[in-house]
NUZA-575181 format. One record per residue (C-alpha): x, y, z. Coordinates in pm, whole numbers, plus 50000, padded with zeros to 5 digits. Example, Ala and Ser with C-alpha at 12.3 -4.5 7.8 and 13.67 -1.06 7.14 Angstrom:
! residues 2
512304955050780513674989450714
//
This chain:
! residues 497
406256607646606409876597346636412006627746664415456632546486418546636346646418716672146585415026676346690415466659947003418576680647115416446710846996413886701847247416016694347530417926724147475414386745847480413266724347791416186731047968415616771447901412106768548048413926765648395415326803848304411896818548286412136830248643414606828248953415936794449036414466780949397415226764549715418496748749808417366709849774418916684949556417826687149198420156665048957417486656148694418806686748458422056701848471422906725448213425546757948175423096780248088421876780948431424626796648597423776827748363421956844948645418146847948706415576874548569414126889048874412136869649167408776876849286408146896449587405136874049723404766886050044401606903649965398916886749815395086877549828393936861250112390796849649921391376828949637389526843149305389826814149041387516807848769384896781348823386166752848634389906756548765391686730148869395356725248976397806698349026400916699349312403996674649261405986677349572409186660249448411166641149712414626638149564416946612249702414576581849747412146583650041412066553950268408156553850225407376521750373408336539550715405536563250647402736538450626403626510950871401856478550949399936481051257398546447851360400726423351580401706400451307402286424851044404276448451230406546417451391407256409551023408196442650943410266453251249412636424351180414646436850886414086471150973415576466051276416596499251458414566518051206411366502951264408786524951430407316510951772404266497951713402876518052054403356547651872402016540951530398906564751462396056540851495393686534551193390076550151193388296572851011385656601551146382776588351253380566614551077382186600950733379536588550490379736551050467378506554250111382306569050019383646533650051386346545650304387706524350512390356521250818393666526550699393616494450546392146477950228390026499450000386256493249922386046467549627382796485749540384896510749364386796502649031390186498549165392476469649180391306436549283391136444349656393816417149826392926394050088395876407150338394616411450664397146436650785396146469550909398406499850879399066530551036400946564251013404286572451127403796594751422406086619751247403466628550979400656630551275399316665551063398096642250820395756620151026393016642951029393096646150675392886608250628390336606350876388186630850686388556612150375390926637050175394086615850164394586586250009398116564849975399296544349660400766511349763403856494849577403816523149293407006524449075408276525948706407076499648515406766497948134404566463548182403436443448486406056420648591406756390548835409746381149011410236352448780410006375948523412326400448625415076373148695414776357048346414196392948180411336378847987409276411047962410926449647924412126460648243412786499948333416466507248303418936515648582416286510448839418926522449106419766552148914418786586249091418686607848758417246579648541414236571848805413396608048845413566614348479411366579648438408766592248727408746629948609408086616748218405706591948344407136560448178409276572847905412146551147889413186558947556414896591247406412986585647091409826588847285410756624547323411756646247627408326657747761406816651448117403336643948237402726678948334404036691648014401806671147822399096680348018399746716147933399846708747602396586693947615394736720447768396546747647614393616764747452391836762347760394046787947937392806816947750395036842147987398896842447993399666807047907402976814848064401546802748405400266772248287403316751548463404846771948749407886756948936408486771249308411546741749282413796755248993414796731548664412556699148652411516676048357407956669348495406686704248329408626704247992405776700947676405936708247315403866741747370404496749047730407926754047977408066755648306407916791648453410486789448759409986815149032411376818449381409746822449714411086854749819413016886049655411596914449487410126916849140412036940348873410176974348890408256977048566409037008948389405477017148337405537028848692407397060948603406797066548225403977063947956402837064147637405447062547329408367067547562407317032347742407337014247393410457028647286412287020647611410896982447616411946980547213415606996647295415696969847636414846939647367417266951247102420136953447365419456922347590418066900747335418796907846951420686877346772420416859846456421176828646578418406800846622419526787847002420366823447107416936837046977415046810147147417046819747491416286851647419412296847047342412336827947667414356856347879411506882747697408606860547798410126859248154410276898748203407106900448054405326876748317407156889748579405176922148541401956906248453401966885748768403376912948958400506935148869398046906848949399556904149274399566941449376397786956249668396666920549814396656908250180399406880650293398386844450323398946829950671399356798550816402046777250650405026767450857408606782750807410726763450582411746752850227408526731450177406336757250368407336786250169406936769049830403266755949922402866792850069403726809849735401766781549501398556790849750399266829349660399746825049258396636798849278394896829449458395176854149167394396824848868391446843548754393486879548708395826861448443392956840048293394356805348387392086776048394394246746148431397576746548600400146727548738403116733249013406116714949092407706716849460410406696249623412456687449920415686672549923417876648850152416056616050113419186598050046419366583250400422626556450351423106562350681422206574751028418546574450888416816581451217418736613651230417076627250941414196608150809411426614851074411976654351030411996652650671408466633850694407306656350966408146686650742406256673350450403156667350647403326695850802403306716150468400646694850314398486696550612398896737250576397946738450230394996717750306393856739550528393876771450278392406748550030389526744950261389286774450396389066792350045386526768649890389246751949706389576717149834387846698549525389806720349265393216713249365395096679149466398476673049563400876645349505403846632649634406626614149394409926599049476412776581249214412366550949459411776536949811414736525950020415636488850083413516473450375416446455650523418656479450738422186485550585425486483350842425276523650857421866523351029420656533450693419106522850368420186519449983418346523749681415196503549622412456502649363408856507049443407046529149729404236545849875403166580049797400396602149887397326618049729395606648749912392626670049825389026673449825388336652849537390706624949666388676591349780390796585550075392096550750158394866527650055395226518849682397156490749518399146462349747401556464850012404136441449912405256413050107407686426050309409706391650347413276394750240414126373349961409946368849929408116367049597408496406949555412216416149677414516410549389417526412749593417206397849909417576435050060414116442450008413856461249653410176455249614408536450849239406056475349191402586462649188401096494749007402786517148771403406554848786401096557048455398176543148631398806567348882398896597648653396116584948432393926585248768394986620948835394506632348452391076617548432390216639748758391946669448569389476664748267391426641947996388876622947858389346582747846390486581347490393156604847528395176594947864397326571547622398836600747475399436614247873400506582048005402486561847690402606527947869398836528047998397596503947734399956477147932397766476748222394676465348328393716496248504393556528448356391966543648686392796532649042389956549049184391186574449439389876604849314386226611449277
//
């Protein structure tokens, strides 16, 4: 259904208000949404220092966590050619940025893995599963040594990598790109546009609405969350587009600070009700429709803060997460998942992020540390999920607006590109590589720029549809979640059990 200009403006306004449902988190760069109301301050943050060590979740519970890497991660330095010929073709354009072959984490799997699972070395997927047609490339691939903590998870079959994934309206070749004979996503090299397109899962036209992937999933499962639906989509990284839906909005919390003390701790009965009514009248009373929406969001935040604080009360700490931006976000996510049963939630999404990936210069000074922090955080979350029996109930995946140019620039860095490599982690994941690694030749069949800006071979819609199917969306409803899915031959890439 097309929205009028007024309807679109109101939806975007309300979506932006959703970020005010709690405290904005973190210092990572997030240029997706910028709005003046964000400067009005916070509504109180949650003290997450005490929480259940053993998770209490409903039997049918499932959660997805998006870790967005703001700036455009050089993901082709994460999964690296390991065979001699492949590494040589990789190293030439990468120059000083190339990972030395002798430190790449060699391909291999835990010998105890059941071969019936279809797992391979860190190379090509087993054609027995309904994935993209297996490509005949003989190259082997290994992990960047800075991501060492992900290697055992891959070996255990709980980590997949999607190769050549990016924003697409329909499949495209280099010739079609050059003659503009098929629809091309707008502003391929733009941070804000590509962040928006990734988080909305292939929405390129404002007439299609402003909802994000997690927002549409939250709307679809709205009736399943019998408890406080406020916590359907929880952000630990502030404002975002991916969690904005028609019925659900992101509930943003911080990873530190104190929850507002409920008045009910000191008073009871009718006096409590009169205090609550007076507070609402003073803070939120307004006849204006937009002011009313803002007030409603603030009131919902206060109620949500109190409900979550009560669910968290008196529990024990969760340990084992690394110190740092991402580690604290993932620890807080684990803590909130741990009380899902107390707030009556069976489907949840979470948004976390890291910044600093816009490495136009001196990339070797930053990128290895960034991907090490990413790997350490993901590994800590995997260990927590496995220890709490939630391995097959929680799936974590990475996303970034684009990868970097394969050729190094004159400042020992890289520039904005297009398709990239992303990771999916969890007990329900079928480990391996999915999709087709682009031809790394500069100016080759996959390069649109003579700098190594590679055309995607799989669309973010296909990755999202594979995740949505695991989340519980039936095949006949996937097109509502992933609007361009019908333009591609494969709706399920096979990386989820």
